[in-house]
C-alpha positions as CSV (number, residue, x, y, z in Angstrom):
1,X,0.0,0.0,0.0
2,X,2.9,2.4,0.8
3,X,4.2,1.9,-2.7
4,X,0.9,3.0,-4.2
5,X,0.7,6.0,-1.9
6,X,4.2,7.0,-2.8
7,X,3.2,7.3,-6.5
8,X,1.0,10.3,-5.6
9,X,4.0,12.1,-4.2
10,X,6.0,11.9,-7.4
11,X,6.2,15.1,-9.6
12,X,4.0,15.1,-12.7
13,X,5.7,13.7,-15.8
14,X,4.1,14.7,-19.2
15,X,5.7,11.6,-20.9
16,X,4.3,9.1,-18.3
17,X,1.1,10.5,-16.7
18,X,-0.3,8.7,-13.7
19,X,-3.7,7.2,-14.4
20,X,-5.7,5.7,-11.4
21,X,-8.4,3.1,-11.7
22,X,-11.0,2.0,-9.2
23,X,-13.7,-0.6,-9.4
24,X,-16.9,-1.1,-7.3
25,X,-19.9,-3.3,-7.6
26,X,-23.3,-2.0,-8.2
27,X,-26.6,-3.8,-7.6
28,X,-29.2,-3.2,-10.3
29,X,-32.8,-3.0,-9.0
30,X,-36.2,-2.3,-10.4
31,X,-39.3,-0.9,-8.7
32,X,-42.0,-3.5,-8.0
33,X,-44.7,-0.8,-7.5
34,X,-45.1,2.5,-9.2
35,X,-44.0,5.4,-6.9
36,X,-46.6,7.8,-5.8
37,X,-45.8,11.3,-7.1
38,X,-45.2,14.3,-4.8
39,X,-48.1,16.4,-3.8
40,X,-48.4,19.7,-2.0
41,X,-46.8,19.3,1.4
42,X,-45.8,15.6,0.7
43,X,-42.6,14.2,-0.8
44,X,-42.6,11.4,-3.4
45,X,-43.5,8.1,-1.8
46,X,-42.2,4.8,-2.9
47,X,-42.2,1.2,-1.5
48,X,-39.1,-0.4,-0.1
49,X,-39.7,-3.6,-2.0
50,X,-37.7,-4.0,-5.1
51,X,-36.8,-6.7,-7.8
52,X,-33.2,-7.6,-8.2
53,X,-32.0,-7.2,-11.8
54,X,-28.4,-8.5,-11.4
55,X,-25.2,-6.7,-10.7
56,X,-22.3,-5.1,-12.5
57,X,-18.8,-3.8,-11.8
58,X,-18.2,-0.1,-12.4
59,X,-14.7,1.0,-13.4
60,X,-13.7,4.5,-12.5
61,X,-10.8,6.4,-14.0
């Protein structure tokens, strides 16, 4: 881990730029019931129940 953190302390090099990657998992879900729209004095209401639609990995640069 220290070697990775040490990379951030190096001066910027135009010929060899430092590119960082990160990945995380994301659960894909769908609503089972249609949410109730917001009304005067009330926020949008939706049910906590959901249907799982799989998952994916998100790669950040």
